mmCIF file as Biopython writes it, N, C-alpha, C and O atoms, coordinates in Angstrom:
data_model
#
loop_
_atom_site.group_PDB
_atom_site.id
_atom_site.type_symbol
_atom_site.label_atom_id
_atom_site.label_alt_id
_atom_site.label_comp_id
_atom_site.label_asym_id
_atom_site.label_entity_id
_atom_site.label_seq_id
_atom_site.pdbx_PDB_ins_code
_atom_site.Cartn_x
_atom_site.Cartn_y
_atom_site.Cartn_z
_atom_site.occupancy
_atom_site.B_iso_or_equiv
_atom_site.auth_seq_id
_atom_site.auth_asym_id
_atom_site.pdbx_PDB_model_num
ATOM 1   N N  . UNK A ? 1  ? -14.453 -0.161  2.449   1.0 0.0 1  A 1 
ATOM 2   C CA . UNK A ? 1  ? -13.599 -1.224  2.017   1.0 0.0 1  A 1 
ATOM 3   C C  . UNK A ? 1  ? -12.604 -1.538  3.131   1.0 0.0 1  A 1 
ATOM 4   O O  . UNK A ? 1  ? -12.065 -0.635  3.770   1.0 0.0 1  A 1 
ATOM 5   N N  . UNK A ? 2  ? -12.371 -2.814  3.352   1.0 0.0 2  A 1 
ATOM 6   C CA . UNK A ? 2  ? -11.391 -3.241  4.341   1.0 0.0 2  A 1 
ATOM 7   C C  . UNK A ? 2  ? -10.117 -3.656  3.622   1.0 0.0 2  A 1 
ATOM 8   O O  . UNK A ? 2  ? -10.162 -4.425  2.662   1.0 0.0 2  A 1 
ATOM 9   N N  . UNK A ? 3  ? -8.981  -3.147  4.087   1.0 0.0 3  A 1 
ATOM 10  C CA . UNK A ? 3  ? -7.671  -3.506  3.558   1.0 0.0 3  A 1 
ATOM 11  C C  . UNK A ? 3  ? -6.804  -3.888  4.749   1.0 0.0 3  A 1 
ATOM 12  O O  . UNK A ? 3  ? -6.818  -3.211  5.777   1.0 0.0 3  A 1 
ATOM 13  N N  . UNK A ? 4  ? -6.063  -4.959  4.610   1.0 0.0 4  A 1 
ATOM 14  C CA . UNK A ? 4  ? -5.183  -5.413  5.694   1.0 0.0 4  A 1 
ATOM 15  C C  . UNK A ? 4  ? -3.772  -4.955  5.350   1.0 0.0 4  A 1 
ATOM 16  O O  . UNK A ? 4  ? -3.186  -5.390  4.360   1.0 0.0 4  A 1 
ATOM 17  N N  . UNK A ? 5  ? -3.236  -4.063  6.192   1.0 0.0 5  A 1 
ATOM 18  C CA . UNK A ? 5  ? -1.925  -3.465  5.951   1.0 0.0 5  A 1 
ATOM 19  C C  . UNK A ? 5  ? -0.974  -3.924  7.045   1.0 0.0 5  A 1 
ATOM 20  O O  . UNK A ? 5  ? -1.184  -3.643  8.225   1.0 0.0 5  A 1 
ATOM 21  N N  . UNK A ? 6  ? 0.066   -4.628  6.643   1.0 0.0 6  A 1 
ATOM 22  C CA . UNK A ? 6  ? 1.051   -5.164  7.589   1.0 0.0 6  A 1 
ATOM 23  C C  . UNK A ? 6  ? 0.360   -5.893  8.744   1.0 0.0 6  A 1 
ATOM 24  O O  . UNK A ? 6  ? 0.743   -5.750  9.905   1.0 0.0 6  A 1 
ATOM 25  N N  . UNK A ? 7  ? -0.670  -6.679  8.401   1.0 0.0 7  A 1 
ATOM 26  C CA . UNK A ? 7  ? -1.357  -7.500  9.383   1.0 0.0 7  A 1 
ATOM 27  C C  . UNK A ? 7  ? -2.466  -6.813  10.158  1.0 0.0 7  A 1 
ATOM 28  O O  . UNK A ? 7  ? -3.135  -7.465  10.961  1.0 0.0 7  A 1 
ATOM 29  N N  . UNK A ? 8  ? -2.687  -5.519  9.948   1.0 0.0 8  A 1 
ATOM 30  C CA . UNK A ? 8  ? -3.724  -4.792  10.671  1.0 0.0 8  A 1 
ATOM 31  C C  . UNK A ? 8  ? -4.837  -4.377  9.724   1.0 0.0 8  A 1 
ATOM 32  O O  . UNK A ? 8  ? -4.584  -3.801  8.666   1.0 0.0 8  A 1 
ATOM 33  N N  . UNK A ? 9  ? -6.066  -4.671  10.110  1.0 0.0 9  A 1 
ATOM 34  C CA . UNK A ? 9  ? -7.225  -4.331  9.301   1.0 0.0 9  A 1 
ATOM 35  C C  . UNK A ? 9  ? -7.514  -2.834  9.393   1.0 0.0 9  A 1 
ATOM 36  O O  . UNK A ? 9  ? -7.536  -2.256  10.480  1.0 0.0 9  A 1 
ATOM 37  N N  . UNK A ? 10 ? -7.736  -2.219  8.228   1.0 0.0 10 A 1 
ATOM 38  C CA . UNK A ? 10 ? -8.072  -0.784  8.170   1.0 0.0 10 A 1 
ATOM 39  C C  . UNK A ? 10 ? -9.281  -0.611  7.275   1.0 0.0 10 A 1 
ATOM 40  O O  . UNK A ? 10 ? -9.433  -1.339  6.295   1.0 0.0 10 A 1 
ATOM 41  N N  . UNK A ? 11 ? -10.143 0.342   7.596   1.0 0.0 11 A 1 
ATOM 42  C CA . UNK A ? 11 ? -11.334 0.641   6.803   1.0 0.0 11 A 1 
ATOM 43  C C  . UNK A ? 11 ? -11.100 1.911   5.995   1.0 0.0 11 A 1 
ATOM 44  O O  . UNK A ? 11 ? -10.552 2.885   6.509   1.0 0.0 11 A 1 
ATOM 45  N N  . UNK A ? 12 ? -11.516 1.900   4.734   1.0 0.0 12 A 1 
ATOM 46  C CA . UNK A ? 12 ? -11.405 3.052   3.855   1.0 0.0 12 A 1 
ATOM 47  C C  . UNK A ? 12 ? -12.707 3.216   3.092   1.0 0.0 12 A 1 
ATOM 48  O O  . UNK A ? 12 ? -13.420 2.243   2.848   1.0 0.0 12 A 1 
ATOM 49  N N  . UNK A ? 13 ? -13.010 4.443   2.718   1.0 0.0 13 A 1 
ATOM 50  C CA . UNK A ? 13 ? -14.220 4.747   1.950   1.0 0.0 13 A 1 
ATOM 51  C C  . UNK A ? 13 ? -13.889 4.906   0.481   1.0 0.0 13 A 1 
ATOM 52  O O  . UNK A ? 13 ? -12.835 5.437   0.134   1.0 0.0 13 A 1 
ATOM 53  N N  . UNK A ? 14 ? -14.774 4.455   -0.377  1.0 0.0 14 A 1 
ATOM 54  C CA . UNK A ? 14 ? -14.669 4.702   -1.808  1.0 0.0 14 A 1 
ATOM 55  C C  . UNK A ? 14 ? -13.631 3.863   -2.517  1.0 0.0 14 A 1 
ATOM 56  O O  . UNK A ? 14 ? -13.060 2.927   -1.957  1.0 0.0 14 A 1 
ATOM 57  N N  . UNK A ? 15 ? -13.402 4.228   -3.772  1.0 0.0 15 A 1 
ATOM 58  C CA . UNK A ? 15 ? -12.438 3.546   -4.631  1.0 0.0 15 A 1 
ATOM 59  C C  . UNK A ? 15 ? -11.035 4.012   -4.255  1.0 0.0 15 A 1 
ATOM 60  O O  . UNK A ? 15 ? -10.811 5.195   -3.999  1.0 0.0 15 A 1 
ATOM 61  N N  . UNK A ? 16 ? -10.098 3.072   -4.224  1.0 0.0 16 A 1 
ATOM 62  C CA . UNK A ? 16 ? -8.763  3.390   -3.733  1.0 0.0 16 A 1 
ATOM 63  C C  . UNK A ? 16 ? -7.722  2.648   -4.558  1.0 0.0 16 A 1 
ATOM 64  O O  . UNK A ? 16 ? -7.875  1.462   -4.849  1.0 0.0 16 A 1 
ATOM 65  N N  . UNK A ? 17 ? -6.652  3.364   -4.935  1.0 0.0 17 A 1 
ATOM 66  C CA . UNK A ? 17 ? -5.514  2.686   -5.559  1.0 0.0 17 A 1 
ATOM 67  C C  . UNK A ? 17 ? -4.335  2.773   -4.586  1.0 0.0 17 A 1 
ATOM 68  O O  . UNK A ? 17 ? -4.412  3.459   -3.567  1.0 0.0 17 A 1 
ATOM 69  N N  . UNK A ? 18 ? -3.262  2.081   -4.904  1.0 0.0 18 A 1 
ATOM 70  C CA . UNK A ? 18 ? -2.120  2.052   -3.990  1.0 0.0 18 A 1 
ATOM 71  C C  . UNK A ? 18 ? -1.538  3.446   -3.790  1.0 0.0 18 A 1 
ATOM 72  O O  . UNK A ? 18 ? -1.180  3.810   -2.669  1.0 0.0 18 A 1 
ATOM 73  N N  . UNK A ? 19 ? -1.438  4.224   -4.852  1.0 0.0 19 A 1 
ATOM 74  C CA . UNK A ? 19 ? -0.878  5.577   -4.745  1.0 0.0 19 A 1 
ATOM 75  C C  . UNK A ? 19 ? -1.672  6.432   -3.755  1.0 0.0 19 A 1 
ATOM 76  O O  . UNK A ? 19 ? -1.087  7.077   -2.884  1.0 0.0 19 A 1 
ATOM 77  N N  . UNK A ? 20 ? -2.990  6.438   -3.883  1.0 0.0 20 A 1 
ATOM 78  C CA . UNK A ? 20 ? -3.797  7.257   -2.981  1.0 0.0 20 A 1 
ATOM 79  C C  . UNK A ? 20 ? -3.759  6.714   -1.555  1.0 0.0 20 A 1 
ATOM 80  O O  . UNK A ? 20 ? -3.850  7.481   -0.597  1.0 0.0 20 A 1 
ATOM 81  N N  . UNK A ? 21 ? -3.626  5.414   -1.410  1.0 0.0 21 A 1 
ATOM 82  C CA . UNK A ? 21 ? -3.530  4.830   -0.069  1.0 0.0 21 A 1 
ATOM 83  C C  . UNK A ? 21 ? -2.277  5.303   0.654   1.0 0.0 21 A 1 
ATOM 84  O O  . UNK A ? 21 ? -2.355  5.733   1.805   1.0 0.0 21 A 1 
ATOM 85  N N  . UNK A ? 22 ? -1.113  5.230   -0.010  1.0 0.0 22 A 1 
ATOM 86  C CA . UNK A ? 22 ? 0.107   5.646   0.685   1.0 0.0 22 A 1 
ATOM 87  C C  . UNK A ? 22 ? 0.104   7.144   0.967   1.0 0.0 22 A 1 
ATOM 88  O O  . UNK A ? 22 ? 0.685   7.591   1.955   1.0 0.0 22 A 1 
ATOM 89  N N  . UNK A ? 23 ? -0.549  7.925   0.102   1.0 0.0 23 A 1 
ATOM 90  C CA . UNK A ? 23 ? -0.683  9.356   0.375   1.0 0.0 23 A 1 
ATOM 91  C C  . UNK A ? 23 ? -1.550  9.573   1.612   1.0 0.0 23 A 1 
ATOM 92  O O  . UNK A ? 23 ? -1.207  10.396  2.462   1.0 0.0 23 A 1 
ATOM 93  N N  . UNK A ? 24 ? -2.666  8.852   1.731   1.0 0.0 24 A 1 
ATOM 94  C CA . UNK A ? 24 ? -3.536  8.982   2.902   1.0 0.0 24 A 1 
ATOM 95  C C  . UNK A ? 24 ? -2.812  8.582   4.185   1.0 0.0 24 A 1 
ATOM 96  O O  . UNK A ? 24 ? -3.039  9.170   5.243   1.0 0.0 24 A 1 
ATOM 97  N N  . UNK A ? 25 ? -1.938  7.577   4.085   1.0 0.0 25 A 1 
ATOM 98  C CA . UNK A ? 25 ? -1.219  7.099   5.259   1.0 0.0 25 A 1 
ATOM 99  C C  . UNK A ? 25 ? 0.025   7.922   5.574   1.0 0.0 25 A 1 
ATOM 100 O O  . UNK A ? 25 ? 0.651   7.723   6.615   1.0 0.0 25 A 1 
ATOM 101 N N  . UNK A ? 26 ? 0.391   8.850   4.681   1.0 0.0 26 A 1 
ATOM 102 C CA . UNK A ? 26 ? 1.556   9.704   4.918   1.0 0.0 26 A 1 
ATOM 103 C C  . UNK A ? 26 ? 2.879   8.981   4.760   1.0 0.0 26 A 1 
ATOM 104 O O  . UNK A ? 26 ? 3.866   9.331   5.408   1.0 0.0 26 A 1 
ATOM 105 N N  . UNK A ? 27 ? 2.902   7.976   3.903   1.0 0.0 27 A 1 
ATOM 106 C CA . UNK A ? 27 ? 4.120   7.192   3.685   1.0 0.0 27 A 1 
ATOM 107 C C  . UNK A ? 27 ? 4.934   7.840   2.562   1.0 0.0 27 A 1 
ATOM 108 O O  . UNK A ? 27 ? 4.382   8.245   1.539   1.0 0.0 27 A 1 
ATOM 109 N N  . UNK A ? 28 ? 6.233   7.931   2.763   1.0 0.0 28 A 1 
ATOM 110 C CA . UNK A ? 28 ? 7.137   8.498   1.758   1.0 0.0 28 A 1 
ATOM 111 C C  . UNK A ? 28 ? 7.387   7.448   0.678   1.0 0.0 28 A 1 
ATOM 112 O O  . UNK A ? 28 ? 8.063   6.450   0.927   1.0 0.0 28 A 1 
ATOM 113 N N  . UNK A ? 29 ? 6.849   7.667   -0.508  1.0 0.0 29 A 1 
ATOM 114 C CA . UNK A ? 29 ? 6.950   6.705   -1.605  1.0 0.0 29 A 1 
ATOM 115 C C  . UNK A ? 29 ? 8.387   6.472   -2.056  1.0 0.0 29 A 1 
ATOM 116 O O  . UNK A ? 29 ? 8.682   5.443   -2.665  1.0 0.0 29 A 1 
ATOM 117 N N  . UNK A ? 30 ? 9.278   7.404   -1.770  1.0 0.0 30 A 1 
ATOM 118 C CA . UNK A ? 30 ? 10.671  7.256   -2.204  1.0 0.0 30 A 1 
ATOM 119 C C  . UNK A ? 30 ? 11.394  6.136   -1.471  1.0 0.0 30 A 1 
ATOM 120 O O  . UNK A ? 30 ? 12.380  5.600   -1.978  1.0 0.0 30 A 1 
ATOM 121 N N  . UNK A ? 31 ? 10.914  5.777   -0.286  1.0 0.0 31 A 1 
ATOM 122 C CA . UNK A ? 31 ? 11.601  4.769   0.533   1.0 0.0 31 A 1 
ATOM 123 C C  . UNK A ? 31 ? 10.654  3.633   0.919   1.0 0.0 31 A 1 
ATOM 124 O O  . UNK A ? 31 ? 10.720  3.104   2.029   1.0 0.0 31 A 1 
ATOM 125 N N  . UNK A ? 32 ? 9.774   3.268   -0.012  1.0 0.0 32 A 1 
ATOM 126 C CA . UNK A ? 32 ? 8.752   2.287   0.302   1.0 0.0 32 A 1 
ATOM 127 C C  . UNK A ? 32 ? 8.592   1.286   -0.839  1.0 0.0 32 A 1 
ATOM 128 O O  . UNK A ? 32 ? 8.714   1.645   -2.011  1.0 0.0 32 A 1 
ATOM 129 N N  . UNK A ? 33 ? 8.322   0.039   -0.494  1.0 0.0 33 A 1 
ATOM 130 C CA . UNK A ? 33 ? 7.957   -0.998  -1.460  1.0 0.0 33 A 1 
ATOM 131 C C  . UNK A ? 33 ? 6.629   -1.592  -0.984  1.0 0.0 33 A 1 
ATOM 132 O O  . UNK A ? 33 ? 6.391   -1.723  0.217   1.0 0.0 33 A 1 
ATOM 133 N N  . UNK A ? 34 ? 5.767   -1.949  -1.944  1.0 0.0 34 A 1 
ATOM 134 C CA . UNK A ? 34 ? 4.445   -2.472  -1.619  1.0 0.0 34 A 1 
ATOM 135 C C  . UNK A ? 34 ? 4.247   -3.833  -2.272  1.0 0.0 34 A 1 
ATOM 136 O O  . UNK A ? 34 ? 4.538   -4.013  -3.454  1.0 0.0 34 A 1 
ATOM 137 N N  . UNK A ? 35 ? 3.749   -4.785  -1.493  1.0 0.0 35 A 1 
ATOM 138 C CA . UNK A ? 35 ? 3.315   -6.075  -2.026  1.0 0.0 35 A 1 
ATOM 139 C C  . UNK A ? 35 ? 1.810   -6.186  -1.784  1.0 0.0 35 A 1 
ATOM 140 O O  . UNK A ? 35 ? 1.328   -5.961  -0.674  1.0 0.0 35 A 1 
ATOM 141 N N  . UNK A ? 36 ? 1.089   -6.531  -2.825  1.0 0.0 36 A 1 
ATOM 142 C CA . UNK A ? 36 ? -0.364  -6.717  -2.733  1.0 0.0 36 A 1 
ATOM 143 C C  . UNK A ? 36 ? -0.646  -8.198  -2.898  1.0 0.0 36 A 1 
ATOM 144 O O  . UNK A ? 36 ? -0.331  -8.788  -3.932  1.0 0.0 36 A 1 
ATOM 145 N N  . UNK A ? 37 ? -1.238  -8.795  -1.880  1.0 0.0 37 A 1 
ATOM 146 C CA . UNK A ? 37 ? -1.547  -10.232 -1.903  1.0 0.0 37 A 1 
ATOM 147 C C  . UNK A ? 37 ? -0.319  -11.045 -2.302  1.0 0.0 37 A 1 
ATOM 148 O O  . UNK A ? 37 ? -0.391  -11.935 -3.150  1.0 0.0 37 A 1 
ATOM 149 N N  . UNK A ? 38 ? 0.802   -10.722 -1.676  1.0 0.0 38 A 1 
ATOM 150 C CA . UNK A ? 38 ? 2.094   -11.409 -1.826  1.0 0.0 38 A 1 
ATOM 151 C C  . UNK A ? 38 ? 2.797   -11.183 -3.161  1.0 0.0 38 A 1 
ATOM 152 O O  . UNK A ? 38 ? 3.755   -11.887 -3.478  1.0 0.0 38 A 1 
ATOM 153 N N  . UNK A ? 39 ? 2.333   -10.207 -3.951  1.0 0.0 39 A 1 
ATOM 154 C CA . UNK A ? 39 ? 2.976   -9.889  -5.225  1.0 0.0 39 A 1 
ATOM 155 C C  . UNK A ? 39 ? 3.453   -8.438  -5.167  1.0 0.0 39 A 1 
ATOM 156 O O  . UNK A ? 39 ? 2.659   -7.530  -4.922  1.0 0.0 39 A 1 
ATOM 157 N N  . UNK A ? 40 ? 4.759   -8.223  -5.393  1.0 0.0 40 A 1 
ATOM 158 C CA . UNK A ? 40 ? 5.306   -6.872  -5.368  1.0 0.0 40 A 1 
ATOM 159 C C  . UNK A ? 40 ? 4.735   -6.077  -6.544  1.0 0.0 40 A 1 
ATOM 160 O O  . UNK A ? 40 ? 4.685   -6.560  -7.675  1.0 0.0 40 A 1 
ATOM 161 N N  . UNK A ? 41 ? 4.306   -4.842  -6.250  1.0 0.0 41 A 1 
ATOM 162 C CA . UNK A ? 41 ? 3.745   -3.957  -7.272  1.0 0.0 41 A 1 
ATOM 163 C C  . UNK A ? 41 ? 4.779   -2.876  -7.572  1.0 0.0 41 A 1 
ATOM 164 O O  . UNK A ? 41 ? 5.248   -2.191  -6.662  1.0 0.0 41 A 1 
ATOM 165 N N  . UNK A ? 42 ? 5.135   -2.722  -8.846  1.0 0.0 42 A 1 
ATOM 166 C CA . UNK A ? 42 ? 6.101   -1.694  -9.241  1.0 0.0 42 A 1 
ATOM 167 C C  . UNK A ? 42 ? 5.528   -0.303  -8.978  1.0 0.0 42 A 1 
ATOM 168 O O  . UNK A ? 42 ? 4.326   -0.083  -9.127  1.0 0.0 42 A 1 
ATOM 169 N N  . UNK A ? 43 ? 6.379   0.620   -8.593  1.0 0.0 43 A 1 
ATOM 170 C CA . UNK A ? 43 ? 5.924   1.984   -8.293  1.0 0.0 43 A 1 
ATOM 171 C C  . UNK A ? 43 ? 5.188   2.613   -9.460  1.0 0.0 43 A 1 
ATOM 172 O O  . UNK A ? 43 ? 4.214   3.338   -9.254  1.0 0.0 43 A 1 
ATOM 173 N N  . UNK A ? 44 ? 5.632   2.351   -10.680 1.0 0.0 44 A 1 
ATOM 174 C CA . UNK A ? 44 ? 4.959   2.951   -11.829 1.0 0.0 44 A 1 
ATOM 175 C C  . UNK A ? 44 ? 3.540   2.411   -12.025 1.0 0.0 44 A 1 
ATOM 176 O O  . UNK A ? 44 ? 2.763   2.974   -12.796 1.0 0.0 44 A 1 
ATOM 177 N N  . UNK A ? 45 ? 3.203   1.322   -11.330 1.0 0.0 45 A 1 
ATOM 178 C CA . UNK A ? 45 ? 1.856   0.749   -11.433 1.0 0.0 45 A 1 
ATOM 179 C C  . UNK A ? 45 ? 0.952   1.126   -10.261 1.0 0.0 45 A 1 
ATOM 180 O O  . UNK A ? 45 ? -0.230  0.786   -10.271 1.0 0.0 45 A 1 
ATOM 181 N N  . UNK A ? 46 ? 1.477   1.817   -9.259  1.0 0.0 46 A 1 
ATOM 182 C CA . UNK A ? 46 ? 0.683   2.132   -8.067  1.0 0.0 46 A 1 
ATOM 183 C C  . UNK A ? 46 ? -0.591  2.895   -8.394  1.0 0.0 46 A 1 
ATOM 184 O O  . UNK A ? 46 ? -1.647  2.584   -7.844  1.0 0.0 46 A 1 
ATOM 185 N N  . UNK A ? 47 ? -0.518  3.879   -9.271  1.0 0.0 47 A 1 
ATOM 186 C CA . UNK A ? 47 ? -1.693  4.710   -9.572  1.0 0.0 47 A 1 
ATOM 187 C C  . UNK A ? 47 ? -2.750  3.931   -10.347 1.0 0.0 47 A 1 
ATOM 188 O O  . UNK A ? 47 ? -3.912  4.336   -10.375 1.0 0.0 47 A 1 
ATOM 189 N N  . UNK A ? 48 ? -2.369  2.828   -10.973 1.0 0.0 48 A 1 
ATOM 190 C CA . UNK A ? 48 ? -3.294  2.042   -11.790 1.0 0.0 48 A 1 
ATOM 191 C C  . UNK A ? 48 ? -3.731  0.757   -11.106 1.0 0.0 48 A 1 
ATOM 192 O O  . UNK A ? 48 ? -4.544  0.013   -11.654 1.0 0.0 48 A 1 
ATOM 193 N N  . UNK A ? 49 ? -3.198  0.482   -9.902  1.0 0.0 49 A 1 
ATOM 194 C CA . UNK A ? 49 ? -3.534  -0.745  -9.190  1.0 0.0 49 A 1 
ATOM 195 C C  . UNK A ? 49 ? -4.637  -0.451  -8.186  1.0 0.0 49 A 1 
ATOM 196 O O  . UNK A ? 49 ? -4.399  0.097   -7.110  1.0 0.0 49 A 1 
ATOM 197 N N  . UNK A ? 50 ? -5.851  -0.830  -8.568  1.0 0.0 50 A 1 
ATOM 198 C CA . UNK A ? 50 ? -7.017  -0.585  -7.719  1.0 0.0 50 A 1 
ATOM 199 C C  . UNK A ? 50 ? -7.095  -1.650  -6.641  1.0 0.0 50 A 1 
ATOM 200 O O  . UNK A ? 50 ? -6.895  -2.836  -6.900  1.0 0.0 50 A 1 
ATOM 201 N N  . UNK A ? 51 ? -7.389  -1.205  -5.430  1.0 0.0 51 A 1 
ATOM 202 C CA . UNK A ? 51 ? -7.510  -2.129  -4.315  1.0 0.0 51 A 1 
ATOM 203 C C  . UNK A ? 51 ? -8.929  -2.688  -4.244  1.0 0.0 51 A 1 
ATOM 204 O O  . UNK A ? 51 ? -9.894  -2.038  -4.646  1.0 0.0 51 A 1 
ATOM 205 N N  . UNK A ? 52 ? -9.025  -3.904  -3.725  1.0 0.0 52 A 1 
ATOM 206 C CA . UNK A ? 52 ? -10.307 -4.567  -3.547  1.0 0.0 52 A 1 
ATOM 207 C C  . UNK A ? 52 ? -10.482 -4.904  -2.076  1.0 0.0 52 A 1 
ATOM 208 O O  . UNK A ? 52 ? -9.517  -4.976  -1.315  1.0 0.0 52 A 1 
ATOM 209 N N  . UNK A ? 53 ? -11.724 -5.107  -1.697  1.0 0.0 53 A 1 
ATOM 210 C CA . UNK A ? 53 ? -12.036 -5.445  -0.310  1.0 0.0 53 A 1 
ATOM 211 C C  . UNK A ? 53 ? -11.225 -6.678  0.119   1.0 0.0 53 A 1 
ATOM 212 O O  . UNK A ? 53 ? -11.148 -7.671  -0.604  1.0 0.0 53 A 1 
ATOM 213 N N  . UNK A ? 54 ? -10.630 -6.587  1.299   1.0 0.0 54 A 1 
ATOM 214 C CA . UNK A ? 54 ? -9.830  -7.651  1.920   1.0 0.0 54 A 1 
ATOM 215 C C  . UNK A ? 54 ? -8.481  -7.898  1.257   1.0 0.0 54 A 1 
ATOM 216 O O  . UNK A ? 54 ? -7.865  -8.936  1.498   1.0 0.0 54 A 1 
ATOM 217 N N  . UNK A ? 55 ? -8.002  -6.961  0.422   1.0 0.0 55 A 1 
ATOM 218 C CA . UNK A ? 55 ? -6.637  -7.080  -0.084  1.0 0.0 55 A 1 
ATOM 219 C C  . UNK A ? 55 ? -5.676  -7.043  1.093   1.0 0.0 55 A 1 
ATOM 220 O O  . UNK A ? 55 ? -5.917  -6.374  2.097   1.0 0.0 55 A 1 
ATOM 221 N N  . UNK A ? 56 ? -4.574  -7.784  0.943   1.0 0.0 56 A 1 
ATOM 222 C CA . UNK A ? 56 ? -3.524  -7.786  1.961   1.0 0.0 56 A 1 
ATOM 223 C C  . UNK A ? 56 ? -2.318  -7.048  1.385   1.0 0.0 56 A 1 
ATOM 224 O O  . UNK A ? 56 ? -1.774  -7.434  0.350   1.0 0.0 56 A 1 
ATOM 225 N N  . UNK A ? 57 ? -1.911  -5.983  2.071   1.0 0.0 57 A 1 
ATOM 226 C CA . UNK A ? 57 ? -0.749  -5.200  1.638   1.0 0.0 57 A 1 
ATOM 227 C C  . UNK A ? 57 ? 0.354   -5.315  2.670   1.0 0.0 57 A 1 
ATOM 228 O O  . UNK A ? 57 ? 0.111   -5.277  3.876   1.0 0.0 57 A 1 
ATOM 229 N N  . UNK A ? 58 ? 1.560   -5.455  2.175   1.0 0.0 58 A 1 
ATOM 230 C CA . UNK A ? 58 ? 2.742   -5.371  3.015   1.0 0.0 58 A 1 
ATOM 231 C C  . UNK A ? 58 ? 3.501   -4.138  2.549   1.0 0.0 58 A 1 
ATOM 232 O O  . UNK A ? 58 ? 3.829   -4.013  1.369   1.0 0.0 58 A 1 
ATOM 233 N N  . UNK A ? 59 ? 3.776   -3.242  3.463   1.0 0.0 59 A 1 
ATOM 234 C CA . UNK A ? 59 ? 4.498   -2.016  3.147   1.0 0.0 59 A 1 
ATOM 235 C C  . UNK A ? 59 ? 5.841   -2.071  3.854   1.0 0.0 59 A 1 
ATOM 236 O O  . UNK A ? 59 ? 5.927   -2.131  5.080   1.0 0.0 59 A 1 
ATOM 237 N N  . UNK A ? 60 ? 6.873   -2.048  3.049   1.0 0.0 60 A 1 
ATOM 238 C CA . UNK A ? 60 ? 8.240   -2.086  3.591   1.0 0.0 60 A 1 
ATOM 239 C C  . UNK A ? 60 ? 8.868   -0.721  3.377   1.0 0.0 60 A 1 
ATOM 240 O O  . UNK A ? 60 ? 8.939   -0.224  2.253   1.0 0.0 60 A 1 
ATOM 241 N N  . UNK A ? 61 ? 9.320   -0.127  4.462   1.0 0.0 61 A 1 
ATOM 242 C CA . UNK A ? 61 ? 9.984   1.172   4.377   1.0 0.0 61 A 1 
ATOM 243 C C  . UNK A ? 61 ? 11.463  0.976   4.658   1.0 0.0 61 A 1 
ATOM 244 O O  . UNK A ? 61 ? 11.851  0.343   5.639   1.0 0.0 61 A 1 
ATOM 245 N N  . UNK A ? 62 ? 12.281  1.535   3.773   1.0 0.0 62 A 1 
ATOM 246 C CA . UNK A ? 62 ? 13.724  1.410   3.897   1.0 0.0 62 A 1 
ATOM 247 C C  . UNK A ? 62 ? 14.278  2.592   4.693   1.0 0.0 62 A 1 
ATOM 248 O O  . UNK A ? 62 ? 13.825  3.727   4.546   1.0 0.0 62 A 1 
ATOM 249 N N  . UNK A ? 63 ? 15.246  2.305   5.521   1.0 0.0 63 A 1 
ATOM 250 C CA . UNK A ? 63 ? 15.859  3.387   6.289   1.0 0.0 63 A 1 
ATOM 251 C C  . UNK A ? 63 ? 17.363  3.160   6.353   1.0 0.0 63 A 1 
ATOM 252 O O  . UNK A ? 63 ? 17.853  2.031   6.390   1.0 0.0 63 A 1 
ATOM 253 N N  . UNK A ? 64 ? 18.055  4.258   6.364   1.0 0.0 64 A 1 
ATOM 254 C CA . UNK A ? 64 ? 19.511  4.187   6.462   1.0 0.0 64 A 1 
ATOM 255 C C  . UNK A ? 64 ? 19.938  4.051   7.910   1.0 0.0 64 A 1 
ATOM 256 O O  . UNK A ? 64 ? 19.162  4.305   8.832   1.0 0.0 64 A 1 
ATOM 257 N N  . UNK A ? 65 ? 21.118  3.668   8.085   1.0 0.0 65 A 1 
ATOM 258 C CA . UNK A ? 65 ? 21.616  3.546   9.457   1.0 0.0 65 A 1 
ATOM 259 C C  . UNK A ? 65 ? 22.991  2.923   9.455   1.0 0.0 65 A 1 
ATOM 260 O O  . UNK A ? 65 ? 23.570  2.645   8.405   1.0 0.0 65 A 1 
ATOM 261 N N  . UNK A ? 66 ? 23.482  2.718   10.613  1.0 0.0 66 A 1 
ATOM 262 C CA . UNK A ? 66 ? 24.818  2.153   10.693  1.0 0.0 66 A 1 
ATOM 263 C C  . UNK A ? 66 ? 24.933  1.093   11.714  1.0 0.0 66 A 1 
ATOM 264 O O  . UNK A ? 66 ? 26.009  0.523   11.894  1.0 0.0 66 A 1 
#
């Protein structure tokens, strides 16, 4: 399956949901927001949101600073 993450095409095998994707990518879910095909997905829905071929994901990671 091909998924476009922050503008870059990535290949993945098998069935994938948002939760398993961010775990595979090593992203800290506590400081991350995900939009799938321009629609923000609530964190409580990540495990139930199945990805499809050519989905476009935007992953925004929040960071502190001054």
